[in-house]
C-alpha positions as CSV (number, residue, x, y, z in Angstrom):
1,X,214.9,-102.7,359.0
2,X,212.1,-101.6,356.9
3,X,212.3,-98.1,357.4
4,X,215.8,-98.5,356.4
5,X,214.3,-100.1,353.3
6,X,216.6,-103.7,353.7
7,X,213.2,-105.4,354.3
8,X,211.6,-104.3,350.6
9,X,208.3,-106.6,351.0
10,X,207.0,-109.5,353.2
11,X,205.3,-112.1,350.6
12,X,203.2,-115.2,351.0
13,X,205.2,-118.5,349.6
14,X,202.8,-120.8,348.0
15,X,203.1,-124.3,346.6
16,X,203.4,-124.0,342.8
17,X,201.7,-127.8,342.5
18,X,198.7,-126.1,344.1
19,X,198.3,-123.5,342.5
20,X,198.7,-125.8,339.2
21,X,202.1,-124.3,337.9
22,X,203.6,-128.2,338.1
23,X,206.4,-127.3,335.9
24,X,209.3,-124.7,336.2
25,X,211.8,-124.2,333.3
26,X,215.3,-122.4,333.7
27,X,215.8,-120.9,330.5
28,X,219.0,-119.3,329.5
29,X,218.8,-116.4,326.7
30,X,221.3,-115.0,324.1
31,X,219.7,-111.2,322.8
32,X,221.6,-110.6,319.2
33,X,222.7,-107.0,319.8
34,X,222.7,-105.9,323.4
35,X,222.0,-102.1,322.7
36,X,220.8,-100.6,326.3
37,X,217.0,-99.4,324.2
38,X,216.4,-103.5,323.3
39,X,217.9,-104.9,326.0
40,X,215.6,-102.9,328.4
41,X,212.7,-103.5,325.6
42,X,213.8,-107.3,327.0
43,X,213.8,-106.7,330.5
44,X,210.0,-104.7,329.9
45,X,208.7,-107.8,328.3
46,X,209.6,-110.7,331.0
47,X,208.4,-108.3,334.0
48,X,204.7,-108.2,332.2
49,X,205.2,-112.1,331.4
50,X,203.1,-114.0,334.2
51,X,205.0,-117.3,332.9
52,X,208.7,-115.6,334.4
53,X,208.5,-115.7,338.4
54,X,212.5,-114.8,337.9
55,X,214.7,-113.1,335.2
56,X,218.1,-112.7,336.1
57,X,220.5,-110.5,333.6
58,X,224.1,-112.4,334.2
59,X,227.1,-112.4,332.8
60,X,228.7,-115.5,330.6
61,X,228.0,-116.9,327.9
62,X,224.0,-116.1,328.4
63,X,222.1,-112.6,329.1
64,X,219.0,-113.3,330.7
65,X,218.2,-116.3,333.4
66,X,214.5,-117.0,332.9
67,X,212.7,-118.9,336.0
68,X,209.3,-120.3,334.1
69,X,206.6,-121.3,336.0
70,X,203.8,-123.1,333.8
71,X,200.8,-125.8,333.8
72,X,202.9,-128.1,331.1
73,X,204.8,-128.7,328.5
74,X,202.3,-127.2,326.4
75,X,201.6,-124.4,328.7
76,X,206.0,-123.6,328.5
77,X,205.5,-124.2,324.4
78,X,202.9,-121.5,324.1
79,X,205.2,-119.7,326.2
80,X,207.8,-120.0,323.9
81,X,206.0,-119.1,321.0
82,X,204.3,-115.9,322.3
83,X,207.1,-114.1,324.3
84,X,210.4,-115.5,323.0
85,X,210.1,-116.2,319.7
86,X,208.1,-112.8,318.8
87,X,211.1,-110.5,320.3
88,X,213.3,-110.4,317.4
89,X,216.7,-109.3,319.7
90,X,216.3,-112.4,320.8
91,X,219.3,-114.6,319.2
92,X,219.0,-118.1,320.8
93,X,217.7,-119.5,324.4
94,X,218.1,-123.1,325.9
95,X,215.7,-124.2,328.4
96,X,216.5,-127.0,331.0
97,X,213.1,-128.3,332.8
98,X,213.4,-129.0,336.7
99,X,213.0,-132.4,338.1
100,X,214.1,-131.5,342.1
101,X,213.7,-128.7,344.1
102,X,216.9,-129.6,345.9
103,X,216.8,-125.8,347.9
104,X,214.3,-123.1,347.8
105,X,215.4,-120.1,350.6
106,X,214.3,-116.4,349.6
107,X,216.1,-115.2,352.2
108,X,219.8,-114.0,353.1
109,X,221.7,-115.0,356.1
110,X,223.3,-112.2,358.4
């Protein structure tokens, strides 16, 4: 499967708490305008943001869903100020703090 490109990475899975990132926040983002260059700018910014561990472009009310891993609420506030509020194409966002990770399986079964 590696030679076919099905497996493209082997990664260690760590406990984020052991790395000092005890807060997970799910953020739904709506952009103001959906022009390709502005969408690409947002994608680039989220790829570069170390706090963002996952970023999905989605259908529905939100344009993107982010998974943000930070130390605490203050660190999330800093992320919001420096990565979201500075994006002039951001219309609004909603954040949800994860209370419990019920299931996490970074694999696909066949």
